[in-house]
C-alpha positions in Angstrom: -30.9 100.7 -90.0 -30.2 97.2 -91.3 -28.0 95.2 -88.9 -26.0 92.0 -89.5 -25.3 89.7 -86.5 -22.1 87.8 -87.2 -22.0 86.1 -83.7 -24.7 84.9 -81.4 -25.5 87.2 -78.5 -28.5 87.3 -76.1 -31.7 88.0 -78.1 -32.6 91.1 -76.1 -30.3 93.2 -78.3 -32.1 92.1 -81.5 -35.5 92.4 -79.9 -34.8 96.0 -78.9 -33.4 96.9 -82.3 -36.5 95.5 -84.0 -38.8 97.3 -81.5 -37.1 100.5 -82.5 -37.8 100.0 -86.2 -34.5 98.6 -87.4 -34.2 95.3 -89.3 -31.8 92.4 -88.7 -30.1 89.5 -90.4 -27.8 86.7 -89.1 -24.8 85.0 -90.6 -23.1 82.8 -88.0 -21.1 80.6 -90.3 -19.7 82.4 -93.3 -16.0 83.1 -93.2 -14.3 86.4 -93.8 -14.0 86.0 -97.6 -17.7 85.1 -98.0 -19.0 87.9 -95.8 -17.2 90.7 -97.7 -19.6 90.8 -100.7 -22.7 91.3 -98.6 -21.5 94.0 -96.2 -22.3 97.0 -98.4 -26.0 96.6 -97.6 -25.7 96.9 -93.8 -25.6 99.8 -91.5 -24.5 97.9 -88.4 -22.5 94.8 -87.4 -22.9 92.9 -84.1 -19.9 90.8 -83.3 -17.9 88.9 -80.7 -14.6 87.5 -81.8 -15.2 85.2 -84.8 -14.3 87.6 -87.6 -11.4 90.1 -87.7 -12.7 93.5 -88.6 -9.8 95.0 -90.5 -9.5 98.0 -92.8 -10.3 96.0 -95.9 -13.6 94.7 -94.4 -14.5 98.2 -93.2 -13.9 99.7 -96.6 -16.1 97.0 -98.1 -18.9 98.0 -95.8 -19.6 101.2 -97.6 -22.6 102.3 -95.6 -21.6 101.0 -92.2 -22.5 103.3 -89.3 -21.6 101.1 -86.3 -20.0 98.0 -84.9 -21.3 96.6 -81.7 -18.8 94.2 -79.9 -20.5 92.1 -77.2 -17.9 92.2 -74.5 -14.9 94.4 -73.6 -12.0 93.6 -75.9 -11.6 95.4 -79.2 -8.4 93.9 -80.4 -10.1 92.3 -83.4 -11.3 95.7 -84.7 -9.1 98.1 -86.6 -10.2 101.1 -84.5 -8.1 103.6 -86.3 -9.6 102.7 -89.7 -13.1 102.7 -88.1 -12.5 106.2 -86.8 -11.3 107.5 -90.2 -14.4 106.1 -91.9 -16.7 107.6 -89.3 -17.9 104.3 -87.9 -19.0 104.2 -84.3 -17.6 101.3 -82.2 -19.6 100.2 -79.2 -18.6 97.6 -76.6 -20.1 96.6 -73.3 -17.5 96.0 -70.5 -20.1 97.2 -68.0 -22.0 94.0 -68.8 -19.5 91.4 -67.6 -17.3 93.4 -65.2 -19.1 91.9 -62.1 -18.7 88.4 -63.5 -14.9 89.0 -64.1 -14.4 90.5 -60.6 -16.2 87.6 -58.9 -14.3 85.0 -60.9 -10.9 86.6 -60.1 -11.8 86.6 -56.4 -12.9 83.0 -56.7 -9.7 81.8 -58.3 -7.6 83.7 -55.8 -9.5 82.2 -52.8 -9.2 78.8 -54.4 -5.5 79.2 -54.5 -5.0 80.7 -51.1 -7.0 78.0 -49.4 -5.7 75.1 -51.4 -9.2 74.1 -52.5 -8.1 72.6 -55.8 -5.8 70.1 -54.1 -7.9 69.6 -51.0 -11.0 68.7 -53.0 -9.1 66.0 -55.0 -7.5 64.6 -51.8 -10.8 64.3 -49.9 -12.4 62.5 -52.9 -9.8 59.7 -52.5 -10.0 59.5 -48.8 -7.0 61.7 -47.8 -7.8 64.0 -44.9 -4.8 66.4 -44.8 -5.6 69.4 -42.6 -2.2 70.8 -41.6 -0.8 70.4 -45.2 -3.7 72.4 -46.5 -3.5 75.3 -44.0 -4.4 78.4 -46.1 -3.7 82.1 -46.1 -6.1 84.9 -45.5 -6.7 87.4 -48.3 -7.0 90.2 -45.8 -3.4 89.9 -44.9 -2.2 90.6 -48.5 -1.7 93.6 -50.8 -3.4 93.2 -54.1 -2.0 95.2 -57.1 -4.4 95.8 -60.0 -2.9 96.7 -63.4 -5.6 98.4 -65.5 -8.2 100.2 -63.5 -11.1 100.4 -66.0 -14.4 98.6 -65.7 -12.8 95.2 -64.9 -10.1 96.4 -62.6 -12.6 98.6 -60.7 -15.1 95.7 -60.3 -12.3 93.4 -58.9 -11.3 96.1 -56.4 -15.0 96.5 -55.4 -15.4 92.8 -54.8 -12.2 92.8 -52.7 -13.5 95.6 -50.5 -15.1 93.3 -47.9 -11.9 91.2 -47.3 -9.9 93.9 -45.7 -6.9 93.6 -48.0 -4.9 96.6 -49.2 -5.6 97.3 -52.9 -3.4 99.3 -55.2 -4.3 100.3 -58.7 -2.0 101.3 -61.6 -3.3 102.5 -64.9 -0.9 104.1 -67.4 -3.5 105.7 -69.6 -6.4 106.5 -67.3 -4.9 107.1 -63.8 -7.6 107.8 -61.3 -7.5 109.4 -57.9 -7.9 107.2 -54.9 -11.4 105.9 -54.5 -12.9 103.8 -51.7 -11.8 100.6 -53.3 -8.2 101.2 -54.3 -5.2 103.5 -53.9 -3.7 105.0 -57.1 0.0 104.1 -57.4 2.9 103.9 -59.8 4.0 100.7 -61.4 7.2 100.7 -59.2 5.1 101.1 -56.1 2.9 98.2 -57.1 6.0 96.0 -57.8 7.4 96.9 -54.4 4.3 96.2 -52.3 2.0 93.7 -54.1 1.6 90.1 -53.0 -1.0 89.6 -55.8 -0.9 91.1 -59.3 -4.1 91.0 -61.3 -4.2 92.0 -64.9 -7.1 94.0 -66.4 -5.7 95.5 -69.6 -6.6 95.2 -73.2 -4.4 93.3 -75.6 -2.3 95.8 -77.6 1.2 95.9 -79.0 2.3 97.5 -75.8 0.6 95.0 -73.4 1.6 91.9 -75.4 4.0 89.9 -73.1 3.7 92.7 -70.5 4.4 90.0 -67.9 7.8 88.7 -69.0 11.0 87.7 -67.2 12.0 91.4 -66.7 8.7 92.1 -65.0 8.8 89.0 -62.8 12.4 89.7 -61.7 11.5 93.3 -60.9 8.9 92.3 -58.3 10.1 92.8 -54.8 8.3 89.8 -53.3 7.2 86.4 -54.6 3.7 87.1 -55.9 0.5 85.4 -57.2 -0.5 86.3 -60.7 -4.1 86.6 -61.9 -4.9 87.0 -65.6 -8.6 87.4 -66.6 -7.6 89.8 -69.4 -6.0 88.2 -72.5 -3.6 85.3 -72.7 -0.8 87.0 -74.7 -0.4 89.6 -72.0 1.6 86.9 -70.2 4.7 85.2 -71.6 4.0 81.7 -70.5 7.6 80.6 -70.7 8.7 83.4 -68.4 5.8 82.5 -66.0 6.9 78.9 -65.9 10.5 80.0 -65.1 9.1 82.3 -62.4 7.1 79.5 -60.8 10.1 77.1 -60.9 12.4 79.8 -59.3 9.7 80.5 -56.7 9.6 84.2 -57.8 5.9 83.5 -58.6 4.0 81.8 -55.8 1.2 80.8 -58.0 -0.9 81.7 -61.0 -4.7 82.0 -61.6 -5.2 82.0 -65.3 -8.6 82.3 -67.0 -6.9 83.0 -70.4 -4.0 81.5 -72.2 -1.8 82.6 -75.1 -2.6 79.3 -76.7 -6.3 80.1 -77.4 -7.7 80.4 -80.8 -8.6 83.9 -81.9 -12.3 83.1 -81.3 -11.5 82.1 -77.7 -13.6 79.0 -78.3 -10.8 76.4 -78.2 -7.1 75.8 -77.7 -4.9 75.5 -80.7 -4.4 71.9 -79.9 -1.9 71.1 -82.7 0.4 73.9 -81.4 0.4 73.4 -77.7 4.0 73.6 -76.5 5.7 72.0 -73.5 5.1 75.2 -71.4 1.3 74.5 -71.6 1.8 71.0 -70.2 4.0 72.4 -67.5 1.2 74.8 -66.5 -1.3 71.9 -66.4 1.0 69.8 -64.2 1.9 72.6 -61.7 -0.1 72.3 -58.5 0.3 76.1 -57.9 -1.6 77.0 -61.1 -5.4 77.4 -61.2 -6.9 77.3 -64.8 -10.3 78.0 -66.3 -11.4 78.2 -70.0 -11.9 81.9 -70.6 -15.1 82.0 -68.6 -14.5 84.8 -66.1 -17.1 87.0 -67.8 -19.3 84.1 -68.9 -22.3 84.0 -66.6 -26.1 83.7 -67.1 -26.4 87.2 -65.9 -23.6 88.8 -67.9 -24.9 87.5 -71.2 -28.1 89.5 -70.7 -26.3 92.6 -69.5 -23.8 92.6 -72.4 -26.6 92.8 -74.9 -28.8 95.2 -72.9 -26.0 97.6 -72.5 -25.1 97.5 -76.3 -28.8 98.2 -77.0 -28.7 101.1 -74.7 -25.7 102.6 -76.4 -26.8 102.0 -80.0 -30.3 103.4 -79.5 -29.1 106.4 -77.4 -26.7 107.3 -80.2 -29.0 106.8 -83.3 -32.5 107.3 -82.0 -31.9 110.9 -80.8 
């Protein structure tokens, strides 16, 4: 097969495709319009988030057999059109689930132990011990929404802390395992001190966390979002923080990111973004939860496994 790489990924994927007799090309700069005319010659596409793979593009790729998305999210691919056209879609959530799980734990511990504030204070000579007394994770109930690869990995990382872990998944409910108890959304809202989001971005999950959700929680809670920014309505989150219905937020993703996730839409940043930045109960990072030296290798290795297992039978 002839495979076009539209985004940079770890070279182990290309090396393994070449070793199996396939050929490859790269185009990391052409835009959607300029890519269309060349697609008919390729059997496979390797992507991240730079180009939207819509129905028109898929129909232009007349001999396309597969799309390989390095990562978990598939919201930039028209999956229904791909299925109708007989195009296989591979992703690799197994490759960065450990990174996401560790990052979510790290952000939560940073918040609970006031590490963000304490670090800044010590650097300017302030030694405030009582004011920075923390909370133990083991005393809390953590609710996970979305118990796929990412949610499971977060639960697995929490297993050594002694906290109660609840898992709710509307589409793929699982029996209790050694890391989490299966529950309904109402049960999660009633018991959780922490809510961690591990869902794909779809029409249904967009603004899942809104004023109605926040007001339906039985206790003030800590929100963690390592999924996609638009799953959370930032204005509603700000209101929840101000009303003390939300104790704090750990956000690796924001609804103000560009579609490529490589930058913020700087010219469009509203007041709610600045309120997030100025809130001492908010921990932020730039969409790096799955972004480790180890995960970049695993993401490509797992894609290679899936592609070669499917086509080299």
